[in-house]
KOLMARTI-474322 format. One record per residue (C-alpha): residue number from 1; x, y, z. Coordinates in Angstrom, 1 decimal, always signed. Example, Ala and Ser with C-alpha at 12.3 -4.5 7.8 and 13.67 -1.06 7.14 Angstrom:
pt num:1 | east:+12.3 | north:-4.5 | up:+7.8 $
pt num:2 | east:+13.7 | north:-1.1 | up:+7.1 $
This chain:
pt num:1 | east:+94.3 | north:+47.2 | up:+85.2 $
pt num:2 | east:+90.6 | north:+47.8 | up:+84.4 $
pt num:3 | east:+88.6 | north:+49.7 | up:+87.0 $
pt num:4 | east:+84.8 | north:+50.1 | up:+87.0 $
pt num:5 | east:+83.3 | north:+52.9 | up:+89.1 $
pt num:6 | east:+79.6 | north:+52.5 | up:+89.7 $
pt num:7 | east:+77.9 | north:+55.6 | up:+91.2 $
pt num:8 | east:+74.3 | north:+56.7 | up:+92.0 $
pt num:9 | east:+73.8 | north:+60.4 | up:+91.8 $
pt num:10 | east:+70.8 | north:+62.0 | up:+93.6 $
pt num:11 | east:+69.4 | north:+65.2 | up:+92.1 $
pt num:12 | east:+66.2 | north:+67.2 | up:+92.9 $
pt num:13 | east:+64.5 | north:+70.4 | up:+92.1 $
pt num:14 | east:+66.1 | north:+73.6 | up:+93.6 $
pt num:15 | east:+64.9 | north:+74.3 | up:+97.1 $
pt num:16 | east:+66.2 | north:+76.9 | up:+99.5 $
pt num:17 | east:+66.0 | north:+74.8 | up:+102.7 $
pt num:18 | east:+65.5 | north:+71.1 | up:+103.7 $
pt num:19 | east:+62.0 | north:+71.9 | up:+105.0 $
pt num:20 | east:+61.1 | north:+73.5 | up:+101.6 $
pt num:21 | east:+62.5 | north:+70.4 | up:+99.9 $
pt num:22 | east:+60.0 | north:+68.2 | up:+101.7 $
pt num:23 | east:+57.0 | north:+70.4 | up:+101.0 $
pt num:24 | east:+57.9 | north:+72.0 | up:+97.6 $
pt num:25 | east:+60.1 | north:+69.6 | up:+95.6 $
pt num:26 | east:+58.2 | north:+68.3 | up:+92.6 $
pt num:27 | east:+60.6 | north:+65.6 | up:+91.4 $
pt num:28 | east:+63.6 | north:+63.6 | up:+92.5 $
pt num:29 | east:+66.1 | north:+62.0 | up:+90.1 $
pt num:30 | east:+68.6 | north:+59.2 | up:+90.6 $
pt num:31 | east:+71.2 | north:+58.6 | up:+87.9 $
pt num:32 | east:+73.1 | north:+55.3 | up:+87.6 $
pt num:33 | east:+76.6 | north:+56.0 | up:+86.3 $
pt num:34 | east:+79.4 | north:+53.6 | up:+85.4 $
pt num:35 | east:+82.8 | north:+55.2 | up:+84.8 $
pt num:36 | east:+81.1 | north:+58.6 | up:+84.7 $
pt num:37 | east:+78.7 | north:+57.7 | up:+82.0 $
pt num:38 | east:+74.9 | north:+57.8 | up:+82.7 $
pt num:39 | east:+73.3 | north:+54.5 | up:+82.0 $
pt num:40 | east:+69.9 | north:+54.8 | up:+83.6 $
pt num:41 | east:+68.0 | north:+57.7 | up:+85.1 $
pt num:42 | east:+65.0 | north:+57.3 | up:+87.4 $
pt num:43 | east:+62.8 | north:+60.3 | up:+88.0 $
pt num:44 | east:+60.0 | north:+60.4 | up:+90.5 $
pt num:45 | east:+57.3 | north:+63.1 | up:+90.2 $
pt num:46 | east:+55.5 | north:+63.8 | up:+93.5 $
pt num:47 | east:+52.4 | north:+65.5 | up:+92.0 $
pt num:48 | east:+51.5 | north:+62.7 | up:+89.5 $
pt num:49 | east:+52.8 | north:+59.9 | up:+91.8 $
pt num:50 | east:+54.7 | north:+58.5 | up:+88.8 $
pt num:51 | east:+58.3 | north:+57.3 | up:+88.2 $
pt num:52 | east:+59.9 | north:+57.3 | up:+84.7 $
pt num:53 | east:+62.9 | north:+55.3 | up:+83.7 $
pt num:54 | east:+65.1 | north:+56.8 | up:+81.0 $
pt num:55 | east:+68.0 | north:+55.3 | up:+79.1 $
pt num:56 | east:+71.5 | north:+57.0 | up:+78.6 $
pt num:57 | east:+70.0 | north:+59.3 | up:+75.9 $
pt num:58 | east:+67.2 | north:+60.4 | up:+78.3 $
pt num:59 | east:+64.7 | north:+58.7 | up:+76.1 $
pt num:60 | east:+61.8 | north:+57.3 | up:+78.1 $
pt num:61 | east:+61.7 | north:+53.5 | up:+78.6 $
pt num:62 | east:+58.9 | north:+53.0 | up:+81.1 $
pt num:63 | east:+56.6 | north:+55.0 | up:+83.4 $
pt num:64 | east:+55.1 | north:+53.5 | up:+86.5 $
pt num:65 | east:+52.2 | north:+55.2 | up:+88.2 $
pt num:66 | east:+51.4 | north:+54.6 | up:+91.9 $
pt num:67 | east:+48.3 | north:+55.0 | up:+94.0 $
pt num:68 | east:+48.2 | north:+56.9 | up:+97.3 $
pt num:69 | east:+49.4 | north:+53.8 | up:+99.2 $
pt num:70 | east:+52.5 | north:+53.7 | up:+97.0 $
pt num:71 | east:+51.5 | north:+50.6 | up:+95.1 $
pt num:72 | east:+52.1 | north:+50.5 | up:+91.3 $
pt num:73 | east:+48.8 | north:+50.7 | up:+89.4 $
pt num:74 | east:+49.8 | north:+51.4 | up:+85.7 $
pt num:75 | east:+52.9 | north:+50.5 | up:+83.6 $
pt num:76 | east:+53.3 | north:+52.7 | up:+80.5 $
pt num:77 | east:+56.1 | north:+51.5 | up:+78.2 $
pt num:78 | east:+57.6 | north:+53.7 | up:+75.5 $
pt num:79 | east:+58.5 | north:+52.6 | up:+71.9 $
pt num:80 | east:+58.8 | north:+48.9 | up:+71.2 $
pt num:81 | east:+58.9 | north:+47.8 | up:+74.9 $
pt num:82 | east:+56.1 | north:+45.4 | up:+75.9 $
pt num:83 | east:+55.0 | north:+45.0 | up:+79.4 $
pt num:84 | east:+54.1 | north:+41.5 | up:+80.5 $
pt num:85 | east:+51.7 | north:+40.6 | up:+83.3 $
pt num:86 | east:+53.1 | north:+41.8 | up:+86.5 $
pt num:87 | east:+52.0 | north:+40.0 | up:+89.7 $
pt num:88 | east:+52.3 | north:+41.8 | up:+93.0 $
pt num:89 | east:+54.2 | north:+40.1 | up:+95.7 $
pt num:90 | east:+52.0 | north:+38.1 | up:+98.0 $
pt num:91 | east:+52.4 | north:+38.2 | up:+101.8 $
pt num:92 | east:+51.1 | north:+34.6 | up:+101.9 $
pt num:93 | east:+54.4 | north:+32.8 | up:+101.1 $
């Protein structure tokens, strides 16, 4: 029998209390694991309002920068990855 275990692991910087976490934490990381192996890591940095996606070797794939409203403003690919035109979702459906 073949069994696949998919898991999302949440990590953040070391904080002493939950209140300190909200005000002092600089980054938050989510790791997608399949059968215990890291496949993708997403790391959000509060100070720069950016999120970076890493592959299993922790090599950067893509960084997304956000404005103060939380909307993506810049897409910065790494290596040979090319970003195509990205259209925001329209509320006029």
